[in-house]
C-alpha positions as CSV (number, residue, x, y, z in Angstrom):
1,M,0.0,0.0,0.0
2,D,1.3,3.5,-0.9
3,S,2.1,6.0,1.8
4,F,0.0,9.1,2.4
5,G,2.7,11.4,1.0
6,S,3.4,9.3,-2.1
7,R,-0.3,9.3,-2.9
8,L,-0.4,13.1,-2.7
9,R,2.7,13.3,-4.9
10,Y,1.1,10.9,-7.4
11,E,-2.1,13.0,-7.6
12,R,-0.1,16.2,-8.0
13,E,2.1,14.7,-10.7
14,R,-0.9,13.2,-12.5
15,R,-2.5,16.6,-12.7
16,Q,0.9,18.0,-13.9
17,I,1.2,20.6,-11.1
18,A,4.6,21.7,-10.1
19,L,5.5,21.8,-6.4
20,K,6.9,25.3,-6.9
21,S,3.5,26.6,-8.1
22,I,1.8,25.1,-5.1
23,A,4.4,26.7,-2.8
24,E,3.8,30.1,-4.5
25,S,0.0,29.9,-4.4
26,T,-0.3,28.6,-0.8
27,K,2.7,30.5,0.7
28,I,4.0,27.2,2.2
29,S,7.7,26.6,1.8
30,I,8.8,24.0,-0.7
31,S,10.8,22.2,1.9
32,L,7.6,21.6,4.0
33,L,5.8,20.4,0.9
34,E,8.6,18.1,-0.1
35,G,8.6,16.7,3.4
36,L,4.9,16.0,3.2
37,E,5.3,14.1,0.0
38,R,8.1,12.0,1.7
39,D,5.9,11.4,4.8
40,D,8.2,13.6,6.9
41,V,6.1,16.2,8.8
42,S,8.5,16.6,11.7
43,R,9.1,20.2,10.7
44,W,5.5,21.1,10.1
45,P,4.0,23.7,12.5
46,S,1.5,22.8,15.2
47,G,-2.0,24.0,15.9
48,I,-4.2,25.6,13.3
49,F,-1.4,26.1,10.8
50,R,-0.9,22.4,10.5
51,K,-4.5,21.7,9.3
52,S,-4.5,24.9,7.3
53,F,-1.4,23.9,5.4
54,I,-2.7,20.4,4.5
55,R,-6.1,21.9,3.4
56,S,-4.3,24.5,1.2
57,Y,-2.2,21.8,-0.4
58,A,-5.2,19.6,-1.1
59,E,-7.2,22.5,-2.6
60,A,-4.2,23.4,-4.8
61,V,-3.9,19.8,-6.1
62,G,-7.7,19.5,-6.6
63,L,-8.4,17.0,-3.9
64,K,-11.2,17.2,-1.3
65,P,-9.6,19.2,1.6
66,D,-11.8,17.8,4.3
67,V,-11.0,14.2,3.5
68,I,-7.3,14.8,3.1
69,A,-7.1,16.9,6.3
70,R,-9.0,14.2,8.3
71,E,-6.6,11.5,7.0
72,F,-3.6,13.7,7.7
73,V,-4.7,14.3,11.3
74,E,-5.3,10.6,11.9
75,R,-1.9,9.6,10.5
76,Y,0.1,12.5,11.9
77,P,-1.5,13.8,15.1
78,D,-0.4,17.3,16.2
79,P,2.5,16.8,18.6
80,L,1.3,19.7,20.7
81,E,-2.2,18.1,21.2
82,V,-0.5,14.8,22.0
83,Q,1.6,16.4,24.7
84,L,-1.4,18.3,26.1
85,A,-3.4,15.1,26.2
86,A,-0.6,13.4,28.2
87,I,-0.7,16.0,30.9
88,P,-3.1,15.0,33.7
89,P,-5.7,17.6,34.6
90,A,-5.0,19.8,37.6
91,P,-7.1,19.2,40.7
92,S,-10.0,21.6,40.8
93,T,-9.3,24.5,43.2
94,Q,-12.4,26.4,42.3
95,V,-13.7,28.7,45.0
96,A,-17.5,28.8,45.4
97,T,-18.6,32.3,44.3
98,K,-21.8,33.9,43.2
99,S,-20.4,34.7,39.8
100,P,-19.4,31.8,37.5
101,L,-16.9,34.1,35.8
102,A,-15.0,34.8,39.0
103,I,-11.3,34.2,38.6
104,K,-8.9,33.6,41.5
105,L,-5.8,35.6,40.9
106,T,-2.7,35.2,43.0
107,I,0.1,37.7,42.7
108,T,3.3,37.6,44.5
109,W,4.7,41.1,45.2
110,N,8.2,42.1,46.2
111,G,8.8,45.1,48.5
112,T,10.0,47.4,45.7
113,V,6.9,47.0,43.7
114,Q,4.7,47.6,46.7
115,R,6.5,50.8,47.7
116,S,6.4,52.1,44.1
117,I,2.6,51.5,43.9
118,I,2.0,53.1,47.3
119,R,4.1,56.2,46.4
120,F,2.2,56.5,43.1
121,A,-1.2,56.1,44.8
122,D,-0.2,58.5,47.6
123,G,0.7,61.2,45.1
124,K,-2.4,60.8,43.0
125,L,-4.7,60.7,46.1
126,G,-3.1,63.8,47.5
127,R,-3.7,65.8,44.3
128,F,-7.3,64.5,44.2
129,M,-7.9,65.5,47.8
130,R,-6.5,69.0,47.2
131,W,-8.7,69.3,44.1
132,L,-11.8,68.3,46.2
133,A,-11.0,70.8,49.0
134,P,-13.0,74.0,48.7
135,N,-11.1,77.0,47.3
136,P,-11.0,79.6,50.1
137,R,-11.4,82.4,47.6
138,E,-14.6,80.9,46.2
139,S,-16.2,80.0,49.6
140,G,-16.2,83.5,51.0
141,D,-14.5,82.4,54.2
142,A,-11.3,84.0,53.3
143,A,-10.4,87.7,53.6
144,P,-11.2,89.7,50.6
145,D,-8.6,90.5,48.0
146,P,-6.6,93.6,48.8
147,A,-7.4,96.6,46.7
148,P,-5.2,97.1,43.7
149,P,-2.5,99.6,44.2
150,A,-3.4,103.1,43.1
């Protein structure tokens, strides 16, 4: 039985499509496409790009992208997904809250960061309090302005 890559190469050559033209139209490097046709996808990207690349190749050759992408994923599972599947789930440390969107955030501070934030807040708060304080000239409590010199 022929390999996946050799079948793709056969279909491309049967339709007389140059690998270079596929690389230009799909913006996928020739080395990745050559690797695909040799069944070497070790240098292929992970995630959404992986499926997108194989779909683009299939469309450029004239094959059914969904069928080719499904077979590709079955034969060559995404290494990132395999690694994530191997990691056991973390124990649930969810805190009961009224809001389902509540997020528990833990931040570790060092002294320098704390002092900087306190100084900043102190300065801003002081300006705000001075702004809120009534202006003695407007309240009428202060002595009237001296008369201008004659």
